C-alpha positions in Angstrom: -14.9 29.2 15.2 -11.3 30.4 15.8 -10.2 27.8 17.9 -11.3 25.1 16.1 -9.7 26.9 13.3 -6.7 26.9 15.7 -6.7 23.4 16.3 -7.1 22.3 12.7 -4.1 24.3 12.1 -2.2 22.4 15.1 -3.2 19.3 13.5 -2.0 20.2 10.0 1.2 21.0 11.1 1.9 18.7 13.3 0.9 15.4 10.6 2.8 17.1 7.8 5.8 17.4 9.8 5.6 13.5 11.2 5.1 12.1 7.4 8.0 14.4 6.0 10.1 12.4 8.7 8.7 9.3 8.2 9.8 6.4 5.4 7.2 6.9 3.6 8.6 10.0 2.6 11.8 8.2 1.1 9.5 5.5 -0.7 7.5 8.2 -2.4 10.7 9.9 -3.2 12.4 6.9 -4.7 8.9 6.2 -7.0 9.1 9.8 -8.2 12.9 9.4 -9.4 11.9 5.8 -10.7 8.7 6.8 -12.1 10.1 10.3 -13.9 12.8 7.8 -15.5 10.2 5.7 -17.3 7.4 8.1 -18.0 9.8 11.1 -19.0 12.9 8.6 -20.8 16.1 9.9 -22.2 15.5 11.1 -25.3 17.9 9.0 -27.2 16.5 5.7 -25.9 13.7 3.4 -27.1 11.3 4.0 -24.3 8.1 6.5 -24.4 5.4 7.6 -22.5 3.3 9.0 -25.3 3.3 6.9 -28.7 1.0 7.1 -31.4 0.9 5.6 -34.8 -0.3 6.5 -38.4 -0.2 5.6 -42.0 2.5 3.1 -42.1 4.4 1.3 -38.6 6.4 4.2 -37.5 5.8 4.5 -34.1 5.7 8.3 -33.6 6.2 9.9 -30.0 6.5 13.7 -29.0 9.9 16.3 -29.3 10.7 16.7 -25.8 9.5 20.3 -25.6 7.0 21.9 -23.0 3.8 20.3 -24.2 5.4 16.9 -24.0 7.1 17.2 -21.0 3.8 18.9 -19.3 1.7 16.0 -20.2 4.2 13.4 -19.2 4.4 14.8 -15.8 0.8 15.1 -15.4 0.6 11.2 -16.3 3.3 10.2 -13.6 1.3 12.4 -11.3 -2.2 10.3 -11.7 -0.1 7.3 -11.6 1.3 8.2 -8.4 -2.4 9.1 -6.9 -3.2 5.5 -8.4 -0.9 3.8 -6.6 1.0 4.8 -3.8 -0.5 8.3 -2.3 -2.9 6.2 -0.3 -0.6 3.8 1.5 1.1 7.8 2.3 -1.6 9.1 4.1 -3.9 6.1 5.3 -4.2 5.1 9.1 -3.6 8.4 10.6 -6.9 8.0 12.8 -6.3 4.4 13.2 -2.9 5.5 14.9 -4.2 8.0 17.0 -7.1 5.1 18.7 -4.3 2.5 18.9 -1.7 5.5 20.5 -4.5 6.9 23.0 -4.2 10.1 21.4 -7.6 10.0 20.3 -9.3 9.3 23.7 -7.2 12.5 24.7 -9.2 14.5 21.9 -12.1 13.2 22.3 -12.4 14.5 26.0 -11.7 17.7 24.6 -14.3 20.1 22.5 -13.0 19.1 19.6 -15.9 18.0 17.1 -15.4 15.1 15.2 -16.6 17.0 12.0 -13.4 19.3 12.7 -11.1 16.8 13.6 -11.8 15.0 10.5 -11.9 18.2 8.2 -7.8 18.4 9.9 -6.8 15.0 9.0 -8.1 15.7 5.6 -6.3 18.5 4.9 -3.4 17.1 6.4 -3.8 14.6 4.1 -3.7 16.9 1.4 -1.1 19.2 2.5 1.2 16.5 2.6 -0.1 15.1 -1.1 0.6 18.2 -2.3 4.1 18.8 -1.5 4.6 15.0 -3.0 3.0 16.1 -6.2 4.9 19.5 -6.3 8.3 17.3 -6.1 6.9 15.3 -9.0 6.6 18.7 -10.7 9.8 20.1 -9.5 11.4 16.5 -11.0 9.7 17.5 -14.5 11.6 20.7 -15.0 14.8 19.3 -14.0 13.8 16.7 -17.0 13.1 19.5 -19.1 16.5 21.2 -18.3 18.4 18.0 -18.7 16.5 17.1 -22.1 14.5 20.0 -23.4 14.1 21.5 -26.8 12.8 24.8 -27.1 11.6 27.6 -24.8 10.0 26.9 -21.8 6.3 27.3 -21.7 4.8 27.7 -17.9 1.5 27.6 -19.2 1.8 24.3 -21.5 3.8 22.8 -18.6 1.7 23.8 -15.2 -1.8 23.5 -16.3 -2.1 19.5 -17.2 -0.1 19.2 -13.9 -2.9 21.2 -12.0 -5.8 19.4 -14.1 -4.7 16.1 -12.2 -3.4 17.2 -8.9 -5.7 19.6 -7.0 -8.6 17.4 -7.5 -6.7 13.9 -7.4 -5.4 15.0 -3.7 -8.4 15.9 -2.5 -9.7 12.7 -3.2 -7.7 10.6 -2.1 -7.2 12.4 1.1 -11.1 11.9 1.9 -10.9 8.6 1.0 -8.5 7.7 3.3 -9.8 9.1 6.1 -13.2 7.2 4.8 -11.3 4.0 5.5 -9.4 4.9 8.4 -13.2 5.5 10.1 -14.9 2.5 8.9 -14.9 -0.8 10.6 -13.7 -3.5 8.7 -11.4 -1.4 6.1 -9.7 0.5 8.5 -7.9 -2.7 9.3 -4.9 -4.5 7.2 -7.6 -6.0 4.7 -8.8 -2.6 3.8 -5.1 -1.8 2.1 -6.0 -5.2 0.1 -9.6 -3.9 -0.8 -8.4 -0.3 -1.7 -5.9 -1.4 -4.0 -9.0 -2.7 -5.8 -11.6 0.1 -5.3 -8.6 2.3 -6.7 -8.6 -0.4 -9.4 -12.4 0.3 -10.2 -13.0 4.0 -9.7 -9.6 5.3 -10.8 -9.4 3.7 -14.2 -12.3 0.8 -14.7 -15.3 3.4 -14.2 -13.7 6.6 -15.6 -13.1 4.5 -19.0 -16.3 2.7 -19.2 -18.4 5.8 -18.3 -16.2 7.5 -21.4 -17.2 4.7 -23.4 -13.5 3.4 -23.1 -10.4 4.4 -24.2 -11.3 5.5 -27.5 -14.4 7.7 -26.8 -14.1 10.8 -28.1 -16.1 12.8 -25.0 -14.9 13.3 -21.5 -15.6 10.8 -18.6 -18.4 11.7 -16.4 -16.7 10.5 -13.3 -12.8 10.8 -13.1 -11.7 11.6 -9.8 -7.9 11.3 -10.5 -7.9 12.1 -14.3 -6.1 9.9 -16.0 -8.9 9.0 -18.4 -9.0 12.8 -18.8 -5.9 13.1 -20.1 -6.1 10.4 -22.4 -9.3 11.4 -23.4 -7.3 14.7 -24.1 -3.8 13.7 -25.6 -6.0 11.9 -28.3 -8.0 15.1 -29.1 -4.9 16.8 -29.9 -3.6 14.0 -32.1 -4.5 14.0 -36.1 -7.8 11.7 -36.7 -6.3 8.9 -38.2 -3.4 8.4 -35.1 -4.2 4.7 -33.6 -2.7 2.2 -31.1 -2.8 5.7 -28.9 -0.7 4.7 -25.5 0.3 7.5 -22.3 1.8 4.2 -20.2 5.2 3.1 -20.7 6.1 2.0 -24.2 9.4 0.1 -24.8 10.1 -0.4 -28.9 12.6 -2.8 -30.3 12.9 -0.3 -33.3 13.3 3.5 -33.1 10.5 6.0 -32.1 9.9 8.8 -34.8 10.1 11.9 -32.7 7.5 14.6 -34.1 6.6 18.2 -33.4 3.6 18.0 -30.8 1.6 21.1 -29.8 0.2 19.7 -26.6 -2.9 19.2 -25.2 -6.1 22.0 -25.1 -8.2 22.2 -22.0 -12.0 23.1 -23.4 -14.3 24.7 -20.7 -15.6 21.1 -20.3 -12.7 19.9 -19.1 -11.7 22.3 -16.5 -15.0 22.2 -15.5 -15.4 18.4 -15.2 -12.1 18.4 -12.7 -13.7 21.4 -10.4 -16.6 18.1 -10.1 -14.3 16.1 -9.6 -12.4 18.0 -7.2 -15.8 18.3 -5.3 -16.7 15.3 -5.1 -14.4 14.5 -2.0 -17.0 16.3 0.0 -19.1 13.0 -0.4 -16.4 10.9 1.3 -16.1 13.6 3.6 -19.8 13.9 4.8 -19.7 9.6 4.9 -16.8 9.8 7.1 -18.2 12.2 9.3 -21.4 10.0 10.2 -19.1 6.9 10.4 -16.8 8.2 13.6 -17.1 6.8 16.5 -15.3 10.3 17.6 -12.8 7.1 19.7 -16.0 6.2 22.0 -16.6 2.7 22.5 -20.2 3.1 23.4 -20.8 5.0 19.7 -19.8 2.2 17.5 -22.1 0.9 14.7 -24.7 -0.6 16.3 -24.4 -4.1 14.7 -20.7 -4.5 16.1 -21.8 -7.3 19.0 -19.5 -6.8 22.5 -19.1 -10.2 23.7 -19.1 -9.7 27.5 -16.8 -11.9 29.9 -19.0 -14.6 32.1 -20.0 -13.1 35.1 -18.0 -14.7 38.1 -19.5 -17.4 40.3 -20.4 -16.2 43.9 -17.8 -15.8 46.2 -19.5 -18.5 48.4 -19.1 -21.1 45.9 -15.4 -20.6 46.2 -15.1 -19.8 49.7 -13.7 -23.2 51.0 -13.7 -26.5 50.2 -12.4 -29.5 52.3 -8.9 -30.7 51.4 -7.8 -34.3 52.1 -6.5 -33.6 55.6 -10.2 -32.5 56.4 -9.3 -28.8 56.2 -10.7 -25.9 54.2 -8.5 -24.3 51.5 -9.4 -20.6 49.9 -10.1 -21.3 45.9 -7.1 -18.2 45.0 -4.6 -20.6 47.6 -5.0 -23.7 45.2 -1.3 -23.1 43.2 -0.7 -26.5 43.1 -4.0 -27.2 41.2 -2.0 -25.1 38.1 0.2 -26.7 35.6 3.5 -26.9 35.6 5.7 -24.8 33.3 8.3 -25.8 31.7 10.6 -23.0 30.6 13.1 -23.4 27.8 13.8 -20.3 26.1 15.9 -20.1 22.9 15.9 -19.0 19.5 14.6 -22.2 18.2 11.5 -21.5 20.4 11.5 -18.3 19.4 11.6 -18.3 15.8 8.7 -21.4 16.2 6.4 -19.5 18.6 6.4 -16.1 16.3 5.8 -18.5 13.1 2.8 -19.8 14.9 1.5 -16.4 16.2 1.4 -15.3 12.4 -1.1 -18.3 12.0 -3.0 -17.2 15.1 -3.2 -13.2 14.1 -5.8 -14.1 11.7 -8.7 -16.2 12.3 -10.4 -16.2 9.4 -7.9 -15.5 6.7 -5.6 -18.3 7.1 -8.2 -20.6 6.6 -8.5 -18.8 3.4 -4.7 -18.7 2.7 -4.7 -22.5 3.4 -7.7 -23.4 1.1 -5.8 -21.1 -2.0 -2.7 -23.3 -1.5 -4.4 -26.4 -1.5 -6.5 -25.2 -5.1 -3.0 -24.1 -6.0 -1.2 -27.6 -5.5 -4.3 -29.0 -6.9 -5.9 -27.7 -9.6 -5.2 -28.4 -13.0 -3.8 -26.0 -15.8 -4.2 -22.2 -15.7 -6.8 -22.9 -12.5 -3.7 -23.7 -10.0 -1.9 -20.6 -11.8 -5.0 -18.2 -10.4 -5.1 -20.1 -7.0 -1.4 -19.8 -6.8 -2.1 -15.9 -7.9 -5.2 -15.5 -5.0 -2.6 -17.5 -2.3 0.1 -14.3 -2.7 -2.7 -12.0 -2.5 -4.2 -13.2 0.7 -1.0 -12.9 2.1 -0.7 -9.2 2.3 -3.4 -8.6 5.2 -1.7 -11.5 7.2 2.5 -11.2 6.8 2.0 -7.4 6.2 2.2 -5.8 10.0 4.0 -8.8 11.4 7.5 -7.2 11.3 5.8 -4.1 13.6 3.1 -6.0 15.7 5.9 -4.9 18.9 6.0 -1.4 17.7 1.9 -1.1 16.8 1.3 -2.6 20.5 3.6 -0.4 22.8 5.4 -4.3 23.8 9.1 -3.8 22.1 10.5 -3.1 25.1 8.8 -5.8 27.1 9.3 -8.6 24.2 12.8 -8.1 23.4 14.0 -7.9 27.2 12.9 -11.9 27.0 16.4 -14.1 27.0 14.6 -16.1 24.1 14.7 -13.4 21.7 16.9 -13.4 18.9 19.0 -10.0 19.3 18.7 -9.1 16.2 14.1 -8.4 15.8 15.0 -7.8 12.1 16.6 -11.8 11.5 13.9 -13.2 13.7 10.6 -11.4 12.1 12.5 -12.6 8.9 13.1 -16.3 9.5 9.8 -16.8 11.6 8.2 -15.0 8.3 10.0 -17.6 6.1 9.2 -20.4 8.3 5.4 -19.7 8.2 5.2 -19.2 4.6 6.7 -22.5 3.7 4.7 -24.4 5.6 1.4 -22.7 4.4 2.8 -22.9 0.8 3.6 -26.3 1.5 0.8 -27.7 -1.1 2.4 -25.0 -4.2 5.9 -26.0 -3.1 5.1 -29.6 -3.7 3.3 -29.3 -7.4 6.3 -27.0 -7.8 8.3 -29.7 -7.6 6.7 -32.4 -9.5 7.0 -29.7 -12.4 10.5 -28.7 -12.7 13.3 -27.5 -10.6 12.8 -24.1 -12.2 9.5 -23.7 -10.5 10.2 -24.9 -7.1 13.5 -22.6 -6.9 11.4 -19.8 -8.0 9.2 -20.5 -5.6 11.2 -20.7 -2.8 13.2 -17.8 -3.3 10.2 -15.6 -4.1 9.0 -16.7 -0.7 12.2 -16.0 1.0 12.1 -12.8 -0.9 8.6 -12.2 0.3 9.7 -12.5 4.3 12.6 -10.5 4.2 10.3 -7.5 1.9 7.3 -7.6 4.7 9.4 -8.3 7.8 12.1 -5.7 7.3 9.6 -3.0 5.5 7.2 -3.2 8.8 10.1 -2.9 10.9 11.7 -0.3 9.0 8.2 1.6 9.6 6.5 0.0 12.4 3.6 -0.2 10.1 2.2 -2.5 7.2 1.3 0.5 4.1 5.0 0.5 2.4 5.0 -3.4 2.4 1.3 -3.3 1.1 1.3 -0.6 -1.2 4.4 -1.9 -3.0 3.8 -5.5 -2.9 0.5 -5.3 -4.5 1.9 -3.0 -7.5 4.1 -5.9 -8.2 1.8 -8.6 -8.2 -0.1 -6.3 -10.4 2.2 -6.3 -12.9 2.5 -10.3 -12.1 -1.1 -10.8 -12.7 -0.8 -9.1 -16.1 2.3 -11.0 -17.4 5.4 -9.3 -16.8 7.7 -12.1 -16.3 10.3 -10.0 -14.4 7.1 -9.2 -12.0 6.5 -12.6 -11.2 9.0 -13.0 -8.0 7.3 -16.7 -7.2 7.0 -17.7 -10.5 3.9 -19.2 -9.9 2.4 -18.0 -13.5 5.8 -19.0 -15.5 7.1 -16.0 -15.7 10.8 -14.7 -13.7 12.2 -18.5 -13.9 15.7 -17.0 -15.2 18.6 -17.6 -12.8 19.7 -13.8 -13.1 15.6 -12.6 -12.4 15.6 -15.3 -9.0 19.5 -13.8 -8.2 17.8 -10.4 -8.5 15.0 -11.0 -5.9 17.5 -12.6 -3.3 19.8 -9.6 -3.6 16.8 -7.7 -3.3 15.6 -9.6 0.2 19.5 -9.9 1.4 19.2 -6.1 0.7 16.1 -5.3 3.0 17.7 -7.2 5.4 20.6 -5.8 5.7 19.0 -2.2 5.7 16.6 -3.2 7.8 19.5 -4.6 10.6 21.6 -1.8 10.1 18.3 0.8 10.8 18.2 -1.6 14.5 21.7 -1.0 15.5 21.3 2.7 14.8 17.9 2.7 17.4 19.9 0.6 19.7 22.4 2.9 19.9 20.5 5.6 20.2 17.7 4.5 22.1 15.1 5.8 19.2 
């Protein structure tokens, strides 16, 4: 037992240290800083993260005291676990499988239950550190803008109510996706986005009879619905249009005293039960895990065997033109001649073709959505174009990191035809691929208006740089998948500036298009700087 605990402790420490040094931690910090500006805005502005209306048209929001800053910190923590947390910790089992570490572990006495428990513990510890950073930022916001005394209980309890069950559940779900065939692939990152929207928002609100319910939801792994119910219960009965999301108002906000949320025993018990829910995905993970042994994979996965070699006697000899015999192994003259003509143009075309061939099933769905977006009338075309942009995620998310994931960087980049800058090569190839597969959308946009055509072209160039460079920087596709899906979701919900390709009619202004081009150029410039540093340091 002690050996198992020592092994799990070593695994936990190694995982956490590796992740703290990764680019994902920097992305999490950026999310926290941007999120704190949004969910804990300057009280002198016209934005608030908790608003309601009473009699009349005035919009009320709490004064900047400990109860409000504590609640806003808890809301930001919940949003973090909904949008970002999974993508920071998913893929650790897959990484062990691809790097060969899993095969080494399979030869040790470490059981699959202990191995997966170590992964869940490492995920939980890392997410706990990130959640603690959110708490620290909340304290900093109070020190900058707060009024009245600092009340630790009012500040800390809402955060604890959300963070502990959320980190356990997301950590266990990440491991479940890692070990489940079909979910541990690139498509699983997209599937998780919609699963999380259902598990963390739609289902808890439905079980609590909607956002206007007076009762606590029976199922709420993250706690966002529970926070909404507790906030609503803290307000006067006549309060309406209660919102715990980010709100911008044209007119002034009326700041009023607010006592904060009260946490009844039923809410505390419900959150404790939510923490115990993490046991279910963990047990399912143990049942599905093959412990890196191909012979123990699920029975429904058919293993294709290569055709049997013909008998040696049949290939032994055959008469040639002069009556002599020639062994089949030496019939080199029968092989087709190779016309080697290396060059950058061929490298760009070959990489674009490889992106197409690397997704044999999804590429046809992508092509069908593009054709539908170019041919269907009205709103149907917009929805088809949005589906096209969604299907892109598993197709292109790892294109910029293909060699890093396969361990073939040195081999590939030693070829004379490959451009010196891998980031530029990947971005250009991906842009070529996207412009080719989106030809029906481009044709329709050209017939519609020049503004739509410009929006689509600039958006595809932005996606090319964003996907290839984020994968190149992080040596994986999780960063791109998480941020891209959040941007796509905002666009589908009609946030005009988030419509990065303009397919839903938003973001057509020159300033917005210039912003996306500048963002793509910034990604490419950063990737090229990091690439130069890696070349100099050998890392």
